[in-house]
N, C-alpha and C positions, 0 to 999 in steps of 0.2 A: 602619207605612205612612204615607207622606207624600202630601199633596195640596196643590195651590195653591188659595188662597181669593181669588176676584176681589172687587173693591170691591162693597160692599153685601151680601156673603154673610151669611146668618143660619143658625143651627143649625136643622136640621129638627126637627119635633115628635116624631118616632118614635111610640111607642104603636101602637094599632090592630093591624094584622096582624103588625107586627114583634115584638109581645110584649116590647118593650123600653121601659124608662122612663128618660128623660133627667133627671139630677139636677144642676143647675148648682152649681158650687163657687165658692169665693171667688176673685175676680180677683187676680192677682199681677203684680208689676212688679219687674224686676231688671236689673242691668247685668252683662255678661259680658265678660271680657278673655281673649283667646287668646294663648298664647305659642308661638313656633316659632323655628327658625333663620332667618337672613336668606334662605336659599334654600328655605325651607318644606319641609324634609326630612320632618317629621312629616306634614304634610298630603299630601304626594306619596306617602307610604306608606300613606295612609288612616287616620292617627291624628289625634287632637287632644288638646290639654292646655289646660284653661280654668280660670279662677277666676270664680265667680258669687257675687254678693252674697247673703249669708245661707246659702250652701250649701258654700262652700269650693272645693277643687280637685277636678276630675274629669278622669281620663285615659280616653279611648276608643280601643280597638284594633279593627281590622277582624277580624271572625270569620266572615265569609261572608255571602252574600246569595242570595236566591231570587227572581228577577224584581223586582217593585217593593218587596218586603219588605226592610227594613234590619235586620240583626242584627249587633250590635257588643258586644264585651266592654267593660265599664264598671267603673272603679275610682275610689273617692273617697278624698280625703285632707284632713286639716285643714291650715290654714296661712293666712297673710296674703297679700293680693293681690300684693305686690311681689316675692315670692320663691317660685318653684316648689318644691314639696317634693322633697327628695333621693330619697325612696322612689319617686316618680313618674318622676323622671329616670332612676333606675336601671333601670326596666322597659324604657325605650326607648333605653338607652345605645348599642345597636348602630346605631341610626339617627342618633343625635346624634354619637357618636364624638368627644366633647370640644368640639363646636361650641357657641358661646354661644347662649342662647335670649333672646328679648326679646318684648315685646308686638307683635303684628302685626295684631290686629283688635280692635275694641271694639263691642259690640252692646248696644242698649237694647231690652228685650223687654217687651211687655205681654201677659200670658197670660190667656186666657179658658178655664178648664177645665170639662169636663162629664163626669160619670160615667154610664155606661150600666149599668143593672141588668136582670137577667132577671126574669121574672114572679114568681119566688120570692124576689126581693130580692138574689140573688147578683150581685156585680159581674162584668161580662163584659169591660169595656173602659173606658179613660179616653181622652177626646178633648180636645185643646187647640187653640184657635185662637190663634196667635202673631202679633202685630203687631211686626215687627222693624225697628229703625232701625240702620243701619250708620253709625258715626261715625268721622271722622278729626279728631283734636283735638277741637274743639267744633263741628265742621261736619258736617251731615247729608249723606252722599254717596249713600245708597240706602235704599229702604224696600220691604219685601215682607211679604206675609201668607201663612202656610201653616198647614195642619192636620196634626196628628199623631194617629194612632190607635194606642194601645198596648194590646195584648190581655192579658187575664188568662191564666194558664197553661192553664186548662181550656177556654178558648173555642174553639169548633169553626170550621172553615173555612166552614161554611154560615152561621154567625152573622156572620162577617166579611163575607161577600158581602152580607148584608142591610144591614149598617152602611154599607158602601161605596155600595150602590145608593141609600140614602137621602141620603147626602152628595152624590153626583153629581146627584141630582134637585134638590137645593137649590142647585146651581151650582158645587160643588167640581170642580176639574179635575185629572185624574191628572198626575203629574209624576215625574221621575226622583228616586230616593231620595238626594238630595244633602244632606249635613249643612249646617246653617246656616253653620258656619265656612267651608266650601268655597265656599258661595254668596256669602258676604260678601267673600272674597278674590278671587273671580272666576277668570279664566283661569289665573293663576299657580298656584293650588291644584290645577288639573286637569292640570298637566304630569305626565309619567310620573316614577316614582321614579328613583333613581340607576342602578339595574340594570334593564334592559329585555331580556327574552328575545327577543321579536320572532319573525318567521316566516322560514323559508328559502325563497327563491324558486327557480324552475327553473334559473336561471343563477348560482346561488350558487357562491362560490369555497370552497376548502378552509379558508381563513382565516375565512370567515363561519361555517362549520360549527363550527370551534373556538370562536369567540366565542359562538355559540349554546349550545353544551354547557356552557361555563364559566358563562355568565350564568344558565342554568337551575338549576345547583346553587347559585350564589350567591343567587339569588332565593329558592330553597327555604329556604336557611339563614336568611336575614334575616327572612323572613315567620314562621318558626317560633321564632326566637330569643327574643322576649319571653315566649313560653310556657314556655321553659326557666327563665327567671328567676322566673316566677310559680309554677311547680311544681304547677299544677292538674291537668295531664294528662301522664302519662309519654310519650305519643305525641310530644310536642314534642321531647323528648330523642332519641327514636328518629329522627325526621325530620331533625334537625340532624346527627346522626351519619351517617345515610345520605348526606346532602348532602356531608359532608366526604369520606366514602369514595368516593363516585361521582366527586368532583372529583379526588381523588388518582389514581383509575383513569383518568380522562380525560387527566390529564397524561402518564401512561404511553402511552396510546393515541395521543395527538397529539404525542408527542415528536419525530417527524421534522419537524414544522411549527413547533415552539416553540424559542426561544432556550434553550439548555441551562441556563445559569446562573440565569435568572429562573425557569424551571420547577422546577429543583432547590430553589431558595430557597423558592418557594411550597409545594412538596411537603413540605419540612421543617416549615414552619409548620403545614400541615394535619395532619402526623403528630402534632405536639404537641396540636393542637386535638382530633383524634380520640381521643387518649389521655385527654384531659380529660373528654370526653363518654362514653368507653367504660366507665369505672368505674361511673358512674351508670346507664347503660343495662344493663350486665350485671347489676347488682344488681336492677334492676326486672324483668328477664326471669326471673331465678332465683326471685324472690319470687312472681311471677305463676304461674310453672310449678308450683312446689311447692305453692302454695295450691290450685291446680286439682287436682293429684294427690291432695292430702290430702282434698279433698271427695269423692273417689271411693272412699275406703277404707271398709271395713265400719264400721257405725255406732259400734261399741264402740271402734274405733281412731282415729276422727276427732279427738277432743280432743288426743291425743298428736301426730297429724299436724299439726293446727292450731298446736300449740305449736312444732313444728319450723319451720313457715312463719313464725310470728310472730317467731322469733329473727332472721330475715333482715331485719326492718324496721330493726334497728340498723345492719346493713350498708348498707341503703338510705340511712339518715339520714347516716351518715358519708361515703358516696360523694357525696351531694348537697352536703354542706358543703364537701367538697374541690372539687367542680365550681364552686360559687358563689365560693369563694375565688379560683380561677383566673380566673373571669370578671371579678373585681374588679381584676385586675392590668392595668397599662398595656400589657403585652405582648399581652393578649387583644384589646384594641381595635385595636392595630396589626395583628394578624392579620386582623380583620374588615375593616379598611381595605384590606389587601392583596387580600382577596376582591373588594371593590368595584372596585379598580383593575384586577385581572385580568379581571373581567367586562366592564368598559368598554373596556379597551384591552390585550388580551394581547400579549405580546412575540412577534411572529411572524417566521418566516424567509421569505426570498423564495419558497420552494417553496409557501407558502400561497396564492399568487396563482393556482395552477392550478385548473381546473374541479374541483368537488368530486367529481363522478362518476368522474373518472379516478384519484382518490387514495383514496377511501373504501374500496374493496375491500382494498387493501393494508393499511390501518389495522386492519381487522378480522382479516385473515389472521394478523398477528403474535401477538396473544394466543391465538387459536385453536390455532395450532401449538404454543405453549408448553403449553397445557392438554393437548393430545393427547399430547405427550411425557411429561407428568406421569403420565397414566393408564397409558401403556404401561410405565412404570417401576415400577408398583405390584407389591408382593408378592401372593401368593395364599395366604391371605386378606390384604387390606391392613390395615396397622396403623391404629388410630384417628387418630393424628396425621397419617398420610399422607392419609387421607380428608378431614381438615380442610384440608390444603393443596390438595386437589382442589377443595374447596368454594370456597376463596379464588380459585382460578384460574377456576372457573365463573362466579363473580361478576364478575370482570374481563372475561370474554368477554361476559357479559350486558350490562354497562355499555357496552362498546365497541359491541355490536350496537345497543343502544338509541340510542347517540349518532349512529350513521350511518344508522339506519333511516329517518329523514325523507327521505333522498335516495336510498336503495337500495331502498326499497319493501317489499312485503308479505312476501316470502320472508325478508328480514332480520328483520322483526318476528316471524315465526314462529320463526326461529332464536333470537332473544332470549327468547321465551317458553319454548323448550325449555331454554335455559341457566338461566332462572329456576327451572324445575321441578327441575333437577338441584341447583341451589344450595339450594332449599328442603328437599329430601330430606336432603342432607348437613348442612344447618343443624340439622334435627331430630336427626340422629345426633349431632352435636357437642353440642347442648344436653343430650341424654339422657346422654351420657358425662360431661359436666361436672357435671350434677346428681347423677348416681350417685356420683361421687367425693366431692362435698360431703356427701352423706348418710352415706357410710362414715366420713368425718371426724367428723361431728356425732354419730354413734352411739357413738363411743368415750367411755366414762365416763358416758354418759347413763343416767337411770333406766330400768328394764327396759321399761316400757310405751313410752317414747319410742324406745328402741333397737329394740324390736320393730316399731314403726310405721316407723322409718327403714329397716329391712330390707324391709318390704313395699313401701315407696316405691322403694327401690333396685331391687327386682325389677321394678316397673313400668317404671322407666327402662331397665333392661337389655332388657326386651321391646321398648320403643320403639326402642332402638338396633339391635336385631336386625331389626326391621321395616324400618328405614331401610337396613340393609345388604342386605336382599333386594330393595329397590326401586331402589337407586341405579344398578345396572348396566343394567337396562332403560331408565332415564331417560337414561343416557349413550348408549345405542344410538340413542335417538330424536334426541338432539342431534347425534350423528354423521351420521345420515341427513339432518337439516336442513342440516348443513354441506355435504354432498355436493350438495344442491340448489342451493347458492350457489357451487359450484365452489371451495371453500376448500381 
């Protein structure tokens, strides 16, 4: 939590009914140098990279916010002031894309820290009053004072309210949770990032809809990409892969409005990128699925099931190494640059100048008719591979519907949800089939207890596939009904 501290502000005494004890800590003084590109790419994406005397380098990434609370991922590195560490630059490589970094701001800070303890002596928070001087060369260009309250993990919201009430009574003023770096740079740091999704107005053209859809996927990819490099959460790989798949689908949906050569070139790049991410994502999904299944086995069989799941960690590791190697290639950053360029200025045809509401229904009708033709051609019962193809078609219909829903309204949104339901059911079917095949492979030559557990798990996967087979046709009928409501 950040607050502004007016001239003359003094720490409140606490104590009394607050049941908190303020413990003054040693005053500290340090100088901080921030580096960025000349156009402040890091700042505009919500990141910062700094060197602070006595602390080394710190990279901060945006990880979400809730009202006035500021929550950011923070990573520290050793190194001298004049050279940003390669490990830090690697994490934000998608934002930099080879651009040179240089010092862009220098701050001198005098910090007055205070620890707040509960009645039993347990620390609940640390507060600091920072007196910050912004320097250009040797010249003072700005000065401000701010308070930061950093909570301990177990501190309750009620205790936070007490702390804030005391601080405000002492004269502290609520303020936006703007990092010191952004405040020092001023308006330039508050400019939007390179990719801006924006809103579609009532008079939007078809071209604006295309730009909106491409920008949404590019923004999603770029915001999740550092998480892929860090490897702390498999969801980052999932989200970047979804972004590439959605964008490839959008290129097909909007083909009548895009220059064919540029759309085809970008599609080829996205296919390579999706393949790079796909191996890591598939390995994560298989491991998580098998581990969950193994936990459901009878107690005496769980160790063998856990052993089967643990074997997949090798596959995960190898897939991640392959992914990181690909992300280290020059080709990779060129693909990311193509994403940024397409989001900012897609190559549109003259037809894109038409009003969006006159074009959007036809854009949705094309993938829907292809899916309907796929389903009509299915055997009875359909083969596993054929259902997988229907799932891919349902996903393309869903993405197309979600792309045009902002201009076509609620019925299109309902149609998109129905397509998502069908995609999810068939996705469960596909995952069950793939996992069952893997288990049969892993059981060959395995010790008897492992082979037995693999058979149990394979039986669970077959049951899951059968459930999905019983559910997909009703889901298809619901989607078909939603399509009729749209007159598709």
